C-alpha positions as CSV (number, residue, x, y, z in Angstrom):
1,M,-14.5,16.9,22.4
2,S,-12.7,16.9,19.1
3,L,-8.9,16.7,19.1
4,L,-8.7,19.7,16.7
5,K,-10.8,21.8,19.0
6,N,-8.7,20.9,22.1
7,S,-6.1,23.6,22.5
8,Q,-3.7,21.1,24.2
9,F,-3.0,19.5,20.8
10,R,-2.2,22.7,18.9
11,P,1.5,22.6,19.9
12,F,1.8,19.2,18.3
13,L,0.0,20.3,15.1
14,W,2.3,23.3,14.9
15,S,5.3,21.1,15.5
16,A,4.2,18.8,12.7
17,L,3.7,21.7,10.3
18,I,7.1,23.2,11.1
19,W,8.7,19.7,10.7
20,L,7.1,19.4,7.3
21,I,8.8,22.6,6.2
22,I,12.1,21.7,7.7
23,G,12.0,18.2,6.4
24,L,11.2,19.3,2.8
25,V,14.2,21.7,3.0
26,L,16.5,19.1,4.4
27,V,15.4,16.5,1.8
28,S,15.9,19.0,-1.0
29,L,19.4,20.0,0.2
30,I,20.5,16.4,0.7
31,S,19.1,14.9,-2.4
32,S,20.6,15.0,-5.9
33,P,19.0,17.6,-8.2
34,Q,17.3,15.0,-10.4
35,G,15.8,13.1,-7.5
36,R,14.5,16.0,-5.4
37,G,10.9,15.6,-6.6
38,S,10.8,11.9,-5.8
39,A,12.6,12.5,-2.4
40,G,10.1,15.2,-1.5
41,A,7.1,13.1,-2.4
42,W,8.5,10.1,-0.4
43,F,9.2,12.4,2.6
44,F,5.7,13.8,2.4
45,L,4.2,10.3,2.4
46,F,6.2,9.3,5.5
47,W,5.3,12.6,7.2
48,L,1.6,12.1,6.4
49,L,1.7,8.5,7.7
50,G,3.6,9.6,10.8
51,V,1.2,12.4,11.6
52,A,-1.8,10.1,11.1
53,D,-0.1,7.5,13.4
54,L,0.5,10.1,16.1
55,S,-3.0,11.5,15.8
56,T,-4.4,8.0,16.2
57,I,-2.4,7.4,19.3
58,A,-3.5,10.8,20.7
59,A,-7.2,10.0,20.0
60,L,-6.9,6.6,21.6
61,V,-5.2,8.0,24.7
62,F,-7.8,10.8,24.8
63,S,-10.6,8.1,24.7
64,I,-8.9,6.0,27.5
65,V,-8.5,9.1,29.8
66,Y,-12.1,10.1,29.5
67,W,-13.5,6.5,29.8
68,E,-14.7,7.0,33.4
69,G,-16.8,10.1,32.7
70,A,-18.2,9.0,29.4
71,P,-22.0,8.7,29.4
72,D,-22.1,6.3,26.5
73,K,-19.3,3.7,27.1
74,A,-20.4,1.4,24.3
75,R,-19.9,4.2,21.7
76,L,-16.6,5.1,23.2
77,G,-15.5,1.5,23.3
78,L,-16.4,1.1,19.6
79,R,-14.4,4.3,18.8
80,M,-11.5,2.9,20.7
81,G,-11.7,-0.4,18.8
82,L,-11.8,1.4,15.4
83,L,-8.8,3.6,16.5
84,G,-6.9,0.4,17.4
85,I,-7.7,-1.1,14.0
86,L,-6.6,2.2,12.3
87,K,-3.3,2.1,14.3
88,V,-2.6,-1.5,13.2
89,A,-3.4,-0.6,9.6
90,L,-1.0,2.3,9.7
91,L,1.7,0.1,11.1
92,L,1.0,-2.4,8.3
93,I,1.3,0.3,5.7
94,F,4.6,1.5,7.3
95,G,5.9,-2.1,7.4
96,G,4.8,-2.8,3.8
97,I,6.5,0.3,2.4
98,L,9.7,-0.4,4.4
99,F,9.6,-4.1,3.3
100,L,9.2,-3.3,-0.4
101,R,11.6,-0.2,-0.2
102,H,12.2,0.0,-4.0
103,G,13.7,3.3,-4.9
104,I,13.0,5.2,-1.7
105,P,15.8,7.8,-1.1
106,T,17.5,7.3,2.2
107,S,17.2,11.0,3.0
108,S,13.4,10.7,2.7
109,L,13.3,7.6,4.7
110,L,15.3,9.0,7.6
111,V,13.8,12.5,7.7
112,G,10.3,11.1,7.1
113,L,10.5,8.5,9.9
114,G,12.0,11.3,12.0
115,T,8.5,12.7,12.2
116,L,7.7,10.0,14.8
117,I,10.4,11.3,17.0
118,V,10.6,15.1,16.3
119,V,6.9,15.9,16.5
120,P,6.2,14.4,19.9
121,I,9.4,15.8,21.4
122,F,9.0,19.4,20.2
123,G,5.3,19.3,20.5
124,G,5.5,18.1,24.0
125,L,8.1,20.7,24.8
126,A,5.9,23.5,23.5
127,W,2.9,22.0,25.3
128,S,4.8,21.9,28.6
129,F,5.2,25.7,28.5
130,Q,1.5,26.3,27.9
131,A,0.1,23.6,30.2
132,K,-1.3,24.7,33.6
133,T,0.4,23.3,36.6
134,G,-1.6,21.2,39.1
135,G,-2.0,23.8,41.8
136,A,-4.9,25.8,43.2
137,N,-6.0,28.5,40.8
């Protein structure tokens, strides 16, 4: 089952989109008028990397949870390996950008990396209201 087709991930996607809008507004309010475009672009890059990182983690956990019932474990194992490589690559990209950090506005850095905190918290909060409890239905 695709992550995008699974309704349990919709609150996280909505949370990410809402954070994109809030983050762009925050960065534009905090940044100097001549640096708003650059700050917005840097925030968007960090937001995009953060959402890709969180999506990779979600796909990896989804694969691990459904390991037992999978008819083709070799294919699922290959998928998990590729997701692990993608996760490491995203961490290396994050690390490389933070290591080089030439001209990145602090507001973009803080609000952009805040994606890794805000999206799981508010997405999880929204998900908890829609998730079914484990009782007899």
